C-alpha positions as CSV (number, residue, x, y, z in Angstrom):
1,X,-16.9,-12.4,-6.9
2,X,-19.9,-14.7,-6.0
3,X,-20.2,-16.9,-3.4
4,X,-19.0,-20.1,-4.0
5,X,-21.4,-23.1,-3.9
6,X,-21.4,-27.0,-5.0
7,X,-24.7,-28.6,-5.6
8,X,-26.4,-25.0,-4.7
9,X,-24.9,-25.3,-1.0
10,X,-22.8,-22.4,0.4
11,X,-19.3,-23.7,1.2
12,X,-17.5,-22.1,4.5
13,X,-13.9,-22.3,4.6
14,X,-13.9,-24.6,7.6
15,X,-16.4,-26.9,5.3
16,X,-13.6,-27.1,2.8
17,X,-11.3,-29.1,5.1
18,X,-14.3,-31.6,5.8
19,X,-15.0,-32.1,2.3
20,X,-11.4,-32.5,1.0
21,X,-11.6,-36.2,2.1
22,X,-12.7,-37.8,-1.2
23,X,-11.5,-37.4,-4.6
24,X,-14.7,-36.6,-6.3
25,X,-15.5,-33.5,-3.9
26,X,-11.8,-32.6,-4.1
27,X,-12.5,-32.1,-7.9
28,X,-15.5,-30.0,-7.0
29,X,-13.6,-28.0,-5.0
30,X,-10.7,-27.2,-7.2
31,X,-13.4,-26.0,-9.9
32,X,-14.4,-23.4,-7.2
33,X,-11.7,-22.2,-5.3
34,X,-8.1,-21.3,-6.7
35,X,-5.5,-23.8,-7.9
36,X,-2.8,-22.7,-5.2
37,X,-4.9,-23.9,-2.5
38,X,-4.4,-27.5,-3.5
39,X,-1.2,-29.6,-3.4
40,X,-0.9,-33.3,-4.4
41,X,-3.4,-34.5,-2.1
42,X,-6.5,-33.6,-0.1
43,X,-4.8,-33.7,3.3
44,X,-2.2,-30.8,2.0
45,X,-5.0,-28.6,1.3
46,X,-3.9,-25.2,2.8
47,X,-4.0,-21.3,2.4
48,X,-1.1,-19.1,2.2
49,X,0.3,-16.7,5.1
50,X,0.2,-13.0,4.0
51,X,2.6,-10.4,5.1
52,X,2.1,-7.0,3.9
53,X,4.2,-4.4,4.3
54,X,3.6,-0.7,4.1
55,X,5.7,2.3,3.7
56,X,4.9,6.0,4.1
57,X,5.3,8.8,1.6
58,X,7.4,6.6,-0.6
59,X,7.9,7.8,-4.2
60,X,7.4,5.1,-6.4
61,X,10.8,6.1,-8.4
62,X,12.8,6.1,-4.8
63,X,13.8,2.2,-4.9
64,X,16.7,0.4,-6.2
65,X,14.9,-1.7,-8.7
66,X,13.1,1.4,-10.1
67,X,16.3,2.7,-11.1
68,X,17.4,5.4,-8.6
69,X,20.8,6.6,-9.0
70,X,22.2,5.9,-5.3
71,X,19.6,4.7,-2.9
72,X,20.3,1.2,-1.4
73,X,17.0,-1.1,-1.0
74,X,18.4,-4.6,-1.2
75,X,15.4,-5.9,0.4
76,X,12.8,-4.5,-2.0
77,X,15.1,-5.2,-4.9
78,X,14.9,-8.9,-3.9
79,X,11.4,-9.0,-3.6
80,X,11.0,-7.2,-7.3
81,X,13.5,-10.3,-8.5
82,X,11.7,-13.0,-7.0
83,X,7.8,-11.2,-7.3
84,X,6.1,-9.1,-9.9
85,X,6.7,-5.2,-9.7
86,X,3.1,-3.1,-10.4
87,X,4.6,-0.1,-12.2
88,X,1.1,1.7,-12.7
89,X,-0.1,1.6,-9.1
90,X,-2.1,4.5,-7.8
91,X,-3.3,6.3,-4.6
92,X,-7.3,7.2,-5.3
93,X,-7.1,10.1,-2.4
94,X,-3.7,11.3,-2.5
95,X,-3.2,11.7,1.3
96,X,-2.3,9.3,4.2
97,X,-5.1,8.7,6.3
98,X,-7.7,8.0,3.1
99,X,-5.4,6.0,1.8
100,X,-4.6,3.8,4.7
101,X,-8.4,3.3,5.2
102,X,-8.8,2.5,1.3
103,X,-6.0,-0.2,1.7
104,X,-7.6,-1.8,4.7
105,X,-11.4,-1.6,3.1
106,X,-10.8,-1.7,-0.7
107,X,-13.2,1.1,-0.8
108,X,-13.1,4.7,-2.1
109,X,-12.8,7.4,0.5
110,X,-16.1,8.5,-0.3
111,X,-17.2,5.3,0.7
112,X,-15.3,4.6,3.7
113,X,-15.7,7.9,5.0
114,X,-11.8,8.9,5.9
115,X,-12.0,11.8,3.6
116,X,-8.6,13.5,4.9
117,X,-6.1,13.7,7.9
118,X,-8.5,15.1,10.0
119,X,-11.9,13.0,9.6
120,X,-11.9,10.0,12.1
121,X,-12.0,6.3,11.4
122,X,-15.6,5.1,12.3
123,X,-15.2,1.6,11.4
124,X,-18.1,1.8,9.4
125,X,-16.6,-0.4,6.9
126,X,-15.2,-3.9,7.5
127,X,-11.5,-4.3,7.0
128,X,-10.0,-7.3,5.2
129,X,-8.0,-8.2,8.4
130,X,-11.6,-9.0,10.2
131,X,-12.8,-10.8,7.0
132,X,-9.3,-12.9,7.4
133,X,-10.1,-13.4,10.7
134,X,-13.3,-14.4,10.6
135,X,-12.1,-17.0,8.0
136,X,-9.7,-18.8,10.1
137,X,-6.8,-16.5,10.0
138,X,-4.3,-15.6,12.7
139,X,-4.3,-11.8,12.4
140,X,-1.6,-8.8,13.5
141,X,-1.9,-5.1,12.8
142,X,1.9,-3.7,13.9
143,X,3.0,-0.2,13.3
144,X,1.6,3.0,12.2
145,X,-2.2,3.5,12.2
146,X,-2.3,7.0,11.4
147,X,-6.0,7.9,11.4
148,X,-8.0,10.5,13.5
149,X,-10.1,9.2,16.2
150,X,-10.2,8.8,20.1
151,X,-7.0,7.0,20.7
152,X,-6.7,3.5,18.7
153,X,-9.8,1.7,17.6
154,X,-11.4,-1.4,19.0
155,X,-10.3,-4.2,17.1
156,X,-11.3,-7.4,18.9
157,X,-10.9,-9.6,16.1
158,X,-6.9,-9.0,16.1
159,X,-4.7,-11.6,17.7
160,X,-2.2,-9.0,18.1
161,X,-2.6,-5.2,17.7
162,X,0.7,-3.2,18.0
163,X,0.7,0.7,17.3
164,X,1.4,4.1,19.0
165,X,-0.4,7.1,19.7
166,X,2.9,9.3,20.5
167,X,2.8,12.5,19.0
168,X,-0.7,12.4,17.7
169,X,-0.1,8.9,16.0
170,X,2.9,10.1,14.1
171,X,5.2,8.1,16.6
172,X,9.0,8.9,16.8
173,X,12.0,7.2,14.9
174,X,13.6,6.8,17.9
175,X,12.3,5.5,21.4
176,X,8.7,5.4,20.8
177,X,6.5,4.1,23.2
178,X,4.0,1.3,21.9
179,X,0.7,0.3,22.6
180,X,0.2,-3.4,22.9
181,X,-3.2,-5.1,22.6
182,X,-4.3,-1.8,24.5
183,X,-1.5,-1.6,27.0
184,X,1.2,1.2,26.5
185,X,4.5,-0.3,26.9
186,X,8.2,1.3,26.6
187,X,10.0,0.6,23.1
188,X,12.4,-2.2,23.4
189,X,14.5,-1.3,20.7
190,X,15.7,2.3,19.9
191,X,14.8,2.6,16.4
192,X,11.2,2.4,15.1
193,X,11.8,0.0,12.1
194,X,13.3,-2.4,14.0
195,X,11.0,-2.0,17.1
196,X,7.9,-3.1,15.0
197,X,9.8,-5.7,13.0
198,X,10.3,-7.3,16.1
199,X,7.0,-8.0,16.8
200,X,5.9,-9.2,13.4
201,X,8.9,-11.8,13.7
202,X,7.7,-12.9,17.1
203,X,4.1,-13.3,16.1
204,X,5.2,-15.2,12.9
205,X,7.3,-17.4,15.2
206,X,4.7,-18.1,17.9
207,X,2.2,-19.5,14.6
208,X,5.0,-21.6,13.4
209,X,5.6,-23.0,17.1
210,X,2.2,-23.8,17.9
211,X,1.2,-27.6,17.9
212,X,-0.1,-28.5,14.4
213,X,-3.5,-28.9,15.3
214,X,-3.7,-25.3,16.5
215,X,-1.9,-23.8,13.5
216,X,-3.5,-21.4,11.3
217,X,-2.8,-19.5,8.3
218,X,-1.3,-15.9,9.4
219,X,-1.8,-12.6,8.2
220,X,0.7,-9.4,9.1
221,X,0.0,-5.8,8.5
222,X,3.3,-4.3,9.3
223,X,3.1,-0.3,8.9
224,X,6.5,1.5,8.9
225,X,6.8,5.3,9.7
226,X,9.7,5.9,7.1
227,X,9.8,8.0,5.2
228,X,7.6,10.8,7.1
229,X,9.4,13.7,8.3
230,X,11.5,15.0,10.4
231,X,13.7,12.4,8.6
232,X,16.0,10.6,11.1
233,X,17.9,7.4,10.7
234,X,19.9,4.8,13.1
235,X,23.9,4.6,13.4
236,X,25.3,3.0,10.3
237,X,22.7,4.5,8.0
238,X,22.5,8.2,8.9
239,X,25.0,10.1,6.7
240,X,25.5,7.4,4.0
241,X,24.2,9.7,1.5
242,X,25.7,13.2,2.4
243,X,28.2,12.9,-1.0
244,X,25.4,11.7,-3.4
245,X,24.5,14.4,-5.9
246,X,20.6,14.6,-5.4
247,X,20.7,17.0,-8.6
248,X,20.4,13.6,-10.2
249,X,17.0,13.2,-8.9
250,X,15.4,16.6,-7.8
251,X,14.6,19.5,-10.7
252,X,17.0,22.0,-11.4
253,X,14.9,24.6,-9.5
254,X,14.9,22.7,-6.1
255,X,18.3,24.1,-5.2
256,X,20.3,23.6,-2.1
257,X,18.5,26.5,-0.3
258,X,15.1,25.6,1.7
259,X,12.4,25.0,-0.9
260,X,9.6,23.3,1.0
261,X,6.2,24.5,0.9
262,X,6.7,28.2,0.6
263,X,5.1,28.9,-3.1
264,X,1.3,28.4,-2.7
265,X,1.5,26.1,0.2
266,X,1.7,26.3,4.0
267,X,5.1,26.1,5.7
268,X,6.0,22.6,6.8
269,X,8.0,23.5,9.7
270,X,9.1,19.9,10.4
271,X,11.5,20.1,7.7
272,X,14.1,22.3,8.0
273,X,17.6,23.4,6.5
274,X,18.9,22.4,2.8
275,X,16.2,20.9,0.5
276,X,19.0,19.0,-0.8
277,X,19.9,17.6,2.7
278,X,16.2,16.7,3.6
279,X,16.2,14.6,0.4
280,X,19.1,12.9,1.4
281,X,17.5,12.1,5.1
282,X,14.4,11.1,3.3
283,X,16.3,8.3,1.6
284,X,18.3,7.2,4.3
285,X,14.9,6.5,6.5
286,X,13.6,4.2,3.6
287,X,17.1,2.4,3.4
288,X,16.5,2.0,7.3
289,X,13.2,0.4,6.8
290,X,14.6,-1.9,3.9
291,X,17.5,-3.3,6.0
292,X,14.3,-4.6,8.3
293,X,12.6,-5.9,5.3
294,X,15.8,-7.8,4.7
295,X,15.5,-9.3,8.4
296,X,12.1,-10.1,7.6
297,X,12.4,-11.8,4.3
298,X,15.5,-14.0,5.8
299,X,13.4,-14.9,9.0
300,X,10.6,-16.3,6.5
301,X,13.4,-18.3,4.8
302,X,14.6,-19.6,8.1
303,X,11.0,-20.4,9.2
304,X,10.3,-22.5,6.3
305,X,7.4,-20.1,5.2
306,X,8.8,-18.9,2.0
307,X,7.0,-21.2,-0.5
308,X,3.4,-20.5,0.8
309,X,3.8,-16.6,2.3
310,X,2.9,-13.8,0.0
311,X,5.1,-10.9,0.7
312,X,3.7,-7.4,-0.4
313,X,5.4,-4.1,-0.3
314,X,3.5,-1.0,-0.8
315,X,3.6,2.9,-0.2
316,X,0.4,4.7,1.3
317,X,0.9,7.6,-1.1
318,X,3.9,9.1,-3.6
319,X,5.8,12.2,-2.7
320,X,6.8,15.4,-4.6
321,X,10.2,16.8,-4.4
322,X,10.2,20.0,-6.3
323,X,8.4,18.8,-9.2
324,X,5.8,21.1,-10.7
325,X,6.4,23.8,-7.8
326,X,5.3,21.6,-5.1
327,X,6.3,19.6,-2.4
328,X,4.3,16.7,-0.8
329,X,1.4,14.4,-1.4
330,X,-1.8,16.3,-2.2
331,X,-1.7,17.4,-5.5
332,X,-3.2,14.9,-8.5
333,X,0.3,15.0,-10.2
334,X,1.9,11.2,-11.0
335,X,4.6,11.9,-8.5
336,X,2.1,12.2,-5.5
337,X,-0.4,9.8,-6.5
338,X,1.8,7.1,-7.7
339,X,2.9,4.2,-5.5
340,X,5.4,1.2,-5.4
341,X,3.8,-1.8,-5.2
342,X,5.6,-5.4,-5.1
343,X,4.0,-8.9,-4.8
344,X,5.9,-12.2,-4.1
345,X,3.9,-15.4,-4.3
346,X,6.3,-18.1,-5.2
347,X,3.7,-20.8,-6.2
348,X,1.4,-18.5,-8.2
349,X,3.5,-16.2,-10.4
350,X,5.0,-17.8,-13.5
351,X,7.4,-15.2,-14.4
352,X,9.1,-13.8,-11.2
353,X,11.2,-10.4,-12.0
354,X,8.8,-9.4,-14.4
355,X,6.5,-6.3,-14.2
356,X,2.9,-5.8,-14.6
357,X,1.9,-2.4,-16.4
358,X,-2.2,-2.6,-15.8
359,X,-3.4,0.2,-13.7
360,X,-3.7,-1.3,-9.8
361,X,-4.7,0.6,-7.1
362,X,-4.6,1.0,-3.2
363,X,-8.4,-0.2,-3.0
364,X,-7.1,-3.4,-4.8
365,X,-4.9,-4.6,-1.8
366,X,-8.2,-5.8,0.3
367,X,-9.9,-7.9,-2.3
368,X,-6.4,-9.4,-3.4
369,X,-5.9,-10.3,0.0
370,X,-9.3,-12.1,0.4
371,X,-8.4,-13.7,-2.8
372,X,-5.3,-15.1,-1.9
373,X,-7.1,-16.8,1.3
374,X,-10.0,-18.0,-0.9
375,X,-12.7,-15.7,1.0
376,X,-15.3,-14.2,-1.0
377,X,-15.1,-10.5,-2.0
378,X,-17.8,-8.6,-0.8
379,X,-19.9,-6.5,-3.0
380,X,-19.2,-3.2,-0.8
381,X,-15.5,-3.4,-2.0
382,X,-14.8,-1.0,-4.9
383,X,-11.5,-2.4,-5.8
384,X,-10.6,-5.6,-8.0
385,X,-8.2,-8.7,-7.0
386,X,-4.8,-8.3,-8.5
387,X,-4.4,-12.2,-8.4
388,X,-5.5,-13.0,-12.0
389,X,-3.2,-10.3,-13.4
390,X,-0.3,-12.1,-11.1
391,X,-1.1,-15.2,-12.7
392,X,-1.5,-13.6,-16.2
393,X,0.4,-10.9,-17.1
394,X,-1.7,-10.4,-20.5
395,X,-4.9,-9.6,-19.1
396,X,-6.0,-6.1,-20.1
397,X,-7.0,-4.8,-16.2
398,X,-9.3,-1.8,-15.7
399,X,-9.9,0.8,-18.1
400,X,-10.1,4.0,-15.3
401,X,-10.4,4.8,-11.9
402,X,-11.5,7.8,-9.8
403,X,-9.3,10.2,-8.2
404,X,-10.7,12.4,-5.5
405,X,-9.7,14.7,-2.4
406,X,-11.2,17.0,-0.1
407,X,-9.5,20.0,1.1
408,X,-8.8,20.8,4.6
409,X,-7.6,23.4,6.8
410,X,-4.6,24.6,6.5
411,X,-3.6,23.0,3.5
412,X,-4.9,24.8,0.4
413,X,-5.0,22.2,-2.4
414,X,-8.4,22.6,-3.3
415,X,-10.8,19.8,-3.6
416,X,-10.9,17.8,-6.6
417,X,-12.2,15.0,-8.5
418,X,-11.1,13.4,-11.9
419,X,-10.4,10.4,-14.0
420,X,-7.2,8.6,-14.6
421,X,-7.3,6.1,-18.0
422,X,-4.4,3.9,-19.2
423,X,-3.3,7.3,-21.1
424,X,-5.1,10.2,-19.9
425,X,-6.0,12.4,-16.5
426,X,-8.9,14.6,-16.3
427,X,-9.1,16.7,-13.0
428,X,-12.0,19.1,-12.2
429,X,-11.1,21.3,-9.2
430,X,-13.7,22.7,-6.9
431,X,-12.2,26.4,-7.2
432,X,-9.5,28.4,-8.0
433,X,-7.8,26.4,-11.0
434,X,-8.9,25.4,-14.6
435,X,-9.4,21.9,-15.2
436,X,-6.4,19.5,-16.1
437,X,-6.3,17.2,-19.1
438,X,-2.9,15.3,-19.5
439,X,-1.9,12.8,-22.5
440,X,0.4,10.8,-20.1
441,X,1.8,8.7,-23.2
442,X,3.2,11.8,-25.1
443,X,3.6,14.0,-22.0
444,X,4.6,11.7,-18.9
445,X,5.8,14.7,-16.9
446,X,2.3,16.6,-17.2
447,X,3.8,19.6,-18.6
448,X,1.2,20.3,-21.4
449,X,-2.5,20.9,-20.1
450,X,-4.5,19.9,-23.1
451,X,-7.9,21.4,-21.4
452,X,-9.2,24.1,-23.9
453,X,-7.2,22.9,-26.6
454,X,-8.6,21.6,-30.0
455,X,-6.8,18.2,-29.1
456,X,-8.0,18.3,-25.5
457,X,-11.8,19.0,-26.9
458,X,-11.5,15.7,-28.7
459,X,-11.0,13.7,-25.7
460,X,-12.8,15.5,-23.3
461,X,-16.5,14.3,-23.7
462,X,-15.2,10.6,-23.1
463,X,-13.2,11.7,-20.1
464,X,-16.3,13.3,-18.8
465,X,-18.5,10.1,-19.4
466,X,-16.1,8.0,-17.7
467,X,-15.9,10.4,-14.7
468,X,-19.7,10.4,-14.6
469,X,-19.6,6.4,-14.6
470,X,-17.2,6.4,-11.7
471,X,-19.2,8.8,-9.6
472,X,-22.5,6.8,-10.0
C-alpha cells in the first residue's frame, strides 16, 4: 500500500482532522482514505476501535457455527451471524510462538525470526500495535504472550501490557499471577479467561470515560489460554460434556484408551487419562472462553461502541485429534494449519452472516488492522489486508501461500517447506519422508498422496515453480 498524498504532500493521520474542515479538502480525503472513516460531516471523521481475540490450539471445526455436534459457543456464533467467517484461514508455520509473532508483525517466520517455540522474540520487526500507537491509538496487549525470551519484552508503546510469566509463560487456568505494566500482581478472579477479560473491559471503559478532547480510538489485543492442555474449566462448565459422544467427532481409531503422542511422537505428559475425556475437557475450555466473549460483546453494546468497533476472533493454530495418527499442531495437515477466523465490522460488511472462501492467513491480521485504521501498510509486511474482501466477497484473493516449519527438540516432526494453493498442497520435507502432494478439491481429508503418480506429475512443475517464487 503506497503512502497517501494530496498534491504530492504526505498526509499524516493527525493532519487529517485539521484538513477536514473544508468541503474541498474532505473530497480529496475521501478519495485517499477508506470510506468508513467518513460520516455525514467533516467533524464526524473517525477511526474504528479494534478488539482482537485470540484462542489457543483452536481447531477450526470445533465451534458451534462450524456445525460441531455438541460444543456451545454462543459468543463466536453471534460474531458469525453479525460478521463474516473466513473459512479458509491458515497458519503459515503451524506452531504457537511463530504464529503469534506472524500475527503481530504480518510476516512469515523466516522474516520475523521466531521459528519455533524455543526461538526468542527479538523485537526486530515492528508490531501492528506499535504502528497503531504511533498513529494515535490507545493500545493494550492483555493475556498470553507465549514467545521465548528473558521474561516479557519491553513494549513502551503500549498503554496497558497485562500478561504472565508463570510456568514458563504458559500460565495456569486458576489463580494465575499477572504482570501488569511490569509489576507482578496476584490474580483478581479465579479463572484466567475472566481475569484477562476484566482487564480488557476496564481498558475500554477508561477510554470511553475520558473527556472528549482526550479520547482516542483504541485497540485491544486479548490473548486467551484455552484450549491449551492441561484442560481445566470453571464451575458451571466443568463436566458439561461428560455424556457427549465424541465419536461423532474423533476418528474411529482414537478410542477411549490414551491415544496421545505415542505413534511416532514424544509422549505429551501433561495430557493424562482417556483420550475421549481429554477431548471433552478441551471443548469445555473453549466454551469457558466463549462465555467471556459473550460478556465482552455485551459490554461493547452497553458502552455504545458496537457500530464503530471491529471485533475479530481467531486461533493461533489448529489442532489434530487423532487424524492421520497424529495428535497436536505441528504437521502440515489441514487440521493443524487451518484456523477459525471471524470478523465483525457492522458499517463495512454488506452481507453479515455470510462467509468468505478466499485464502486468508495469520500474516494478514497486521495489515488488516492498519487498513482498518487508515495507516499505511509497511512494505516489510508479507500479508495482505482482508478489508477489500470484507467489503466485496467476490474478489479473487491470493492464489497461494508459503508453509514452513523448523524442527526443534524434542519434537520429531521434520523441518519442511511447502506451498498451498486454492486446490493443491505440496510439502517437501528435510528428511525422513517423501514429499506430499494432495488435491484438496477431490481429497479434502488428505488421504491420497499424488506425489510420484501420473496425476501428481502433471501438477508438480507448477507447484515447484510457485514454491520457488514464494521462497524468493
